[in-house]
N, C-alpha and C positions, 0 to 999 in steps of 0.2 A: 621346747623347754630350754631355758638358758642354762649354759654350763656354769659351774661354780666360778664366781668372779665376773661373769658377764652380766650386763644390764639387760633386763627384760625389754621386749618390744612393746611400746604403748601404741594403742590405736585411737583414732579420732572418732568421736561420736557421730559426726556428720557423714561418715563413709559407711553407708549401709544400703541394703537392698531388701525387698520383701517379695517372697513368692507365695501366692495363694493357690493351692492345689497345682503346683508346677507352672503357674503363669508367671513367667519371669518379668522383672522390671515393673512390678506394681509400684508406682511412684507415691511416696508419702513424705511429708515434711517432718513428721515426728512419730515415733513408736515408743510406747511405754507400758509397763506392767508385766514384764517377763520376770516372774519370781515364783518361788515355791517356799512354803512354810510347812514344817512337819509339826503336827500337834503332839503334845506330850500326854501320855496316859499314865496316871499315877495309880499305884496299887500298894496296899499295906498288907504285908504278910503277918499272919498271926504270930505273936510272941516277939516280933521285931519292934523294939521300943526306940530304935534310932531314927526312924522316919519312914518316909514313903519310898518305894521303889519307882523308878521312872523308866518308861518304855516308849520307843517311837510309835506314834499313832498314824492316822491318815495324813496324807499330804494335801494341802490346799494351794490353789493358784489364784492370784488376782486376775481380774479381767484385763485383757490386752486392749490398749487404746491406740487407734490410728488417726492421724490428722493429715489432711492434704488440702491443697488448693481446690476450690470448688470448680468443677468442669462439667461438660455435657456428657461425660462418661457415666452411665447409670448402673454399671455392674455392682458397685458397692451398695447403693440404695436398693437395687432389685434384690440382692441377697438378703438384706434386712427385711424388705417387704415380704419376701417369701415366708420368713418366720412369723412376722407380724400377722399375716393373713391366714396362717395355718397350712401353707403349702410346705410341709416339713420334709418332703421326700428329697433326699440328697442335699440337705442344707449343711451338713457337717463337712468341713473342709480342713485339710492340713495346711498349716502356715509355717513358713521358714523365714527367719530374720537372719540375714547374712552380714557378717562383719567383713568389710573390704579393706585391703591395704592401699597404700599410696599408688601402686601400679594398677589398681582396679581389679585385682584378683581376690577371690574368696579366701579368707583366712580360716574362718570357722562359721558355724551356724547354730542357731537355736531352732529346734523343730518343736512345734506345738500341735498336738493332735486333737482331732474331733472338735474343732472350733465352730462356733455358730454365733451370729450377731445377737446382742442383747440390748443395744442402745444406739440410736442414731441422733446426731445433733446437726441441724442445718446451720449454715453460716449466719452470723449476726450481721445485720446491715446497718450502716451508719453513713448518711449523706455527707457528714462533715469530715470523714476520714478518707485515707487513700490506701489502706491496708488491703492485702489480698484476702478475699473471702475464703474461709476455712470451714470444711465439714469434718465431723468426727464420727468414727464408728468404733464401738466397743464390742469386743467379742469375749465369750467365755471359752475356755479350753480345758481338756481333761488331763493332759499329760505333757511333760516337758522333757526334752533331752538336748544336750549340747554335743555337737560333733565337729 
């Protein structure tokens, strides 16, 4: 935390790493969807003519999206296939997205708990292009913490 009068340190969005169940250095081009929204529950008390009371309700999270260059590493697709075919034993994994500083050291992390894949997108192919083939995996998760 910066001291009064000091500028905060800003981090670059391209300096990150992903761990899936402790597997370090899962390589991804892009990660998105780390968010939390708290629903508002409204309640009107009897005799209160000024309006509704508002209370925090349940928390919801968007799905997390991973994009990476298409390789012969089948671990991501196999994880999705396990869910798709009903092999649901041990499909939930904990994921950490790490912010890294210019020296390559971890600054902080977002921990996402009880994640499982919900969508897989194979690369789009185009004989006229020269772009890298990208595959996408989308996962749902239950809880988020930043440490």
